[in-house]
C-alpha positions as CSV (number, residue, x, y, z in Angstrom):
1,M,60.1,98.9,30.4
2,E,59.2,102.3,31.8
3,N,61.9,104.9,32.0
4,G,61.8,104.8,35.8
5,T,62.8,101.1,36.0
6,V,66.0,101.4,33.9
7,I,69.2,103.4,33.8
8,N,70.7,104.5,30.5
9,V,74.3,103.4,30.4
10,L,76.9,105.0,28.1
11,Y,80.2,103.3,27.5
12,F,83.2,105.2,26.2
13,A,86.6,104.4,24.6
14,Q,88.1,101.0,25.7
15,V,85.0,100.2,27.8
16,A,82.8,100.5,24.7
17,E,85.3,98.2,22.8
18,L,85.3,95.6,25.6
19,T,81.5,95.6,26.0
20,G,80.8,95.7,22.3
21,T,78.3,98.5,22.7
22,R,78.2,102.3,23.4
23,L,74.6,102.5,24.8
24,E,72.7,100.0,26.9
25,N,69.6,100.1,29.1
26,W,69.9,98.3,32.5
27,P,67.0,97.3,34.6
28,L,67.1,99.1,37.9
29,N,64.1,99.0,40.3
30,E,65.7,100.7,43.3
31,P,68.6,102.9,44.1
32,I,72.1,101.4,44.2
33,T,75.5,102.7,44.9
34,G,78.0,103.2,42.1
35,E,80.2,100.6,43.7
36,Q,77.4,98.0,43.8
37,W,76.6,98.8,40.2
38,L,80.2,98.4,39.1
39,N,80.2,95.0,40.8
40,A,77.2,94.1,38.7
41,L,78.9,95.4,35.6
42,E,81.9,93.2,36.2
43,Q,79.5,90.2,36.6
44,K,78.0,90.9,33.2
45,Y,81.3,91.9,31.5
46,P,84.1,90.0,33.2
47,Q,86.5,91.4,30.6
48,L,86.2,94.8,32.3
49,A,87.7,93.5,35.6
50,P,88.7,95.1,37.8
51,T,85.8,97.5,37.4
52,R,86.7,99.5,40.6
53,R,89.3,101.3,38.4
54,L,86.6,102.7,36.2
55,K,85.1,106.2,36.5
56,L,81.4,107.0,36.6
57,A,79.4,110.1,35.7
58,V,75.7,110.2,36.8
59,N,73.5,112.6,34.9
60,Q,76.6,114.2,33.4
61,F,78.4,114.8,36.8
62,H,81.5,112.9,37.8
63,V,80.8,110.9,40.9
64,K,82.6,108.7,43.4
65,P,81.7,105.0,43.7
66,S,79.7,105.8,46.9
67,A,77.3,108.0,44.9
68,V,73.7,106.6,44.5
69,I,72.4,105.7,41.1
70,N,68.6,105.9,40.9
71,P,66.2,104.4,38.4
72,G,65.9,106.8,35.4
73,D,69.5,108.1,35.7
74,E,72.0,108.2,32.9
75,V,75.3,106.6,33.8
76,A,78.5,107.0,31.8
77,V,81.4,104.6,32.3
78,F,84.9,105.3,31.2
79,E,88.6,104.6,31.9
80,P,90.4,106.8,34.4
81,V,92.6,108.2,31.7
82,T,91.2,109.1,28.3
83,G,93.2,110.6,25.5
84,G,92.2,113.8,23.8
């Protein structure tokens, strides 16, 4: 796949444990909202439900679920509270 037809997804902390991976390429041919993508994430990984509680960063910027994810973007997914 060409870079423009996927998004690079990074999973952190508990999300990485539940998905069994820290990095994944997702096919994405057209823009999608974060909320739509989180719904797709829940379909693929039901153990993450409810995904609406998860936080997203797109291209290293924290975003709201209404933000648009474009092909070629990097998306990070993490729990709302992460320990330090």
